[in-house]
N, C-alpha and C positions, 0 to 999 in steps of 0.2 A: 794556577792552572789545574785542571782537573788529572789529577794523576789517578785516578779510579776508572776513568771513562772507557767505553767500549773500544777507544781509537786501539788500544792493544790487541783488538781481534779484527775490527772492522776498519780499514784504512779509507774507505770510501764514504763520504759523508752519507752518501743514500744508504749504505749498508746499515750505518751508524744509527739513522733514524729509524730505518725499517726493524733493527734488532730492537729498540725500545717499542715500538707500534706493535709487533709480533707479540710481545709478551703481554701487552694491555689487552689485544684483541684475543688472545688465549685465556682469559680469566674471567670467572662469572658466567654470562649468558653468553659469551662469544666461544666457550669452549668447545661447543657441540660443533663448532662450523670451523675447525681447524683445517679441513681438508681443503676448502676454498680459498682461506685466508692466506695459504701459503703462496697463491699466487699474487697476493696483494703486492708486491716490489714493483709489478709491472705497472700499477696504477698509482705509482708514487711519481710525481714529476718536479724538475726543478724549475723554479719561474725563470723568467729571461731577465728579471730585473737585476743589474749588477750592482747595483746598492748595497744589498743582503743577499745572505746565501737563504733561500727561501725555497721550502719544496711542498707542493700541494697533491692531497690525496683524496681520491673520489671514493673511498672505500665502504664510507656510509650510505652513499646513495645508491651502490650496490647490494649493503647488507641489510637495510631496515627491511625490507619487504620479508626477507628470510627469517628474520629476527621477530618479525611481527610488533615491531616499535616504531613509532614516529621518528622521522630522519632527525630533526634536530635534538630530539630528547636522546636517541642514539649518540649522536655527535657530542654533545655536552655530557653525557656519561663518559665516553671514550678520552675526552679532554681532560676530565677529572681525575680520571686514573692515570693519564699521562703525566699530568702535572705532580702527581705523588714521588715519581721517580725519575724525573728528568727536568724540574723546573730551572735548573740551572745550567742544565744543556741546551734546550732550545725553547722559545716560547710557544705558546699553541694557541691558535686562534680558530673559532669557528665563524665561517663565513656562509649565509644562506646561499641555496637551501640545505647544505650540508656538507661542504668542503670543510677539509682540516689544513691549516696551514701552520706549517713548522719553519720557524726561523732560528737559526743557529745563532746562540750568544757569541759575545766577541771573545769570552774566554775559551769556549769549546774551538771556536775558530783558529785561535792562538795555538792552543795546544794541537790542533789538526796540522797547522802551517809547520809547526815543531817538529812534528811527527815525520814529515816529509824532509825537512832538513837532517834530522838525525838518521834517516832511513835512507839517505842518498847512497844510491848503487846496491842497496841490499833488498830490493825486490827480486824475487825470482832469482835466488843463487841457485846455482846447476844443480843441487841435490833434491830439487823437487818439493821442497819445502816453503811454507811462508813464513816469515819470521814477523815478529812484532816490529815495526818501523820504528818504535818509540821506548817501549816500556820493558821490554825484556827480550832475550834472543831464543825463547823456547818456541819450537815449531808449532802452530796453531791450526786447529780444526778448521776448515772452512765452512763459509756460510752454505746451507744447503743448496742455493741457487747458484755458487760461486765455484768455478772451477778452480785449482791449483795453479798459482802462477809458477813460472812464466807461461806468456801466452807462447804458442807456436811459432816460430820463425816462417815467416812466408818465403817459399823456395823461388819465387819469380823475381826477377832484375826490378830495380827500382822504376818505375813507370815513370817519374816524373823528375828525373834528374836535376834538370835546372831550376824547377821551383823546391826543390827539396834541399837546395844546396842552401837556400836561406834559414831552413830547420837548423841545418850543420852548423852554419854561421851563428846562429842563436846562441846554440850549444857551447859552441867555443868562446863565445862572447862571453858568457856566463861564468865559463871557468877562469878566462884571464881576469875577468874583475874581481872574483873573489880572490884569486891568490895575489891581486895587487891589493887589495883590503888589507891582506894578512901580511904582506911586506910592508905596508904602512902602518902596522898596528891598529888599524881599526876594528878587526877580530883576530883570535889567536886560535891558528890551527894546530892539531897534534901530528897532523901527517899533510904538509902543505903541498906534497908532490902526489896528486890524485891517482895517478895509474898504478902507484905503489901500494895501495889501499884497498881492501873490498868494499869498504865504503869510501865515497868521494871525500864527504866533510866531516871531519871528527873536530868539533868546535869547543875549544878549551874554554873560552870566554869571548864574549857572555856566554853563558850557559844555565837557564835557557835563553833565546834572546829576546830582548825587550820588545815584544809584541803589543804589549798593554801600556796606557800611562798610568798614571798614579790614580786615576778615577776607574780603572780597569776596563778602559775603553780601547779599541785597536787603535794603533796610531796610524795605520795604513786606510787614510780615507779619501787621497786623491783619485779622481774619476778612473785614471789609467793603472791604479794600483788596485783598485776593486774590479777592473774588468780582467786584469791578470789573475786574480785571486777565483775569481767567477769562472776562468777556463781552466784553471788547474783542478778545482772542484769537477767541472764537467767531464775533465778528460781522465781522471781518476774514476769516476763513476763508469765510465766507457771501459777502464782497464779492468776494473772488478767485478762489474754486474754482468751476469751472463745473458739476462734478457735482452740487451742492447749490445752485446759486444758483436755478435756474428753480423749486425746490419751496420757497424763503423765504418765509415770511410777514413782510414787512417792518413792518409795523404791531406784531405782537408782539415783532418782535426790537429796535425801536427803544423799547418801552415798558419792556421788560427791561432794557435798557441805562440809560435813565433813572431806573430805580427802585433798579438798582445804585449809581447815581452819588448818588442821594439818600441811600441809605443810608450810603453811604461819607462823605458832607460832614456828616450827622448825627452820625457815632461817630468821625471820626478829624479831629482839630482841626489848624489851620493856624496859627491866630492864637493869641494870650494865652500861657500857661505855655511851650507847646510852642516856639514862635518863640524864645523866649528860652534855653530849655534844650536844645531840640534844633533847630538852625537847618537842618542837611542834611535830616533829616526833614522839616521844613517844605517846603523847596525840592523834596526827592522827591515830596510829595504835590501840589505844585503842577505839578509835571511830570505826575502821573498827571491832573489836571486838565484839562492842554493834549491830552494824546493823546487824553482823553475827547471834548473839544471836536471834535479832528480827525474822529474818527469819527462822531461826532453830525452834525456838519456834512452828513458824505458821504452819510449814511443818510439825513437830512431833505431833502436838495436833490436827491439822483441817483435814490435808490431809492425815496423816497416823492414827489417833485416837489413839495415845499412849502418855504416859507421857512426858512432857518435864522438866527433873528434875533440882534441883538448883544445886544440889549436890550428888555425889556417893561415 
């Protein structure tokens, strides 16, 4: 996995891509346009296709005139610079008339998922500092456009108690399934009782979880696995990115994530034959459960201001 990734600084995939993109746009002929470049995170969009983690930027369409360069020429120059520093982090494709597509590699996605598992419960620790969810416990400087976590808790009562019970149920279900896996020896946790530890899951083995197969491809390829991953990526973007944070409808976000979890749990088995024939797949799916619990907990407690129950 990528132990030198900027995941240690940017937990949002959108921020991760933006950090590389901004560095590239800030060199050579783009240096003089830094003032307007700072806003380009607002023009980096996640594609709706759930089979891959793909982002699209329209920056070249906006900057080509100010740079006095042809759109495709500028796009290819940017792509060339990007590939020099991040060819193993994401692939880059130029699509006429000048869109730039960024697709996360499987190894980067595995590192990102591992960061959610390792950082379960560590977002927004009460001291007002953001910590690296995977690689260190050193407080980090935030992205210029991203406020420190945690997000302020809303003071209003839950507006959708019946609907949001489904989200609380999904969180509790994730907890019970992970603890069951620990008791059955599928994974080993250092602290199997989650409410006694600042981090929910401290996985001793396997560590890291076997997200990738022997060919370096992500094991999680079922449509419902991919949909759940896509939801996690989008929710963490919502949490971390200031440009969209104010317009997020958190009830809808929480319900969508819990529904994605339910579809995953209904169609992607962990116990039974898969546990015997594909133990690594079982462990990767357990990792996806832990990542989902991590994000659900944050959304429930920090964004919605309601309890994230361990059991129901």
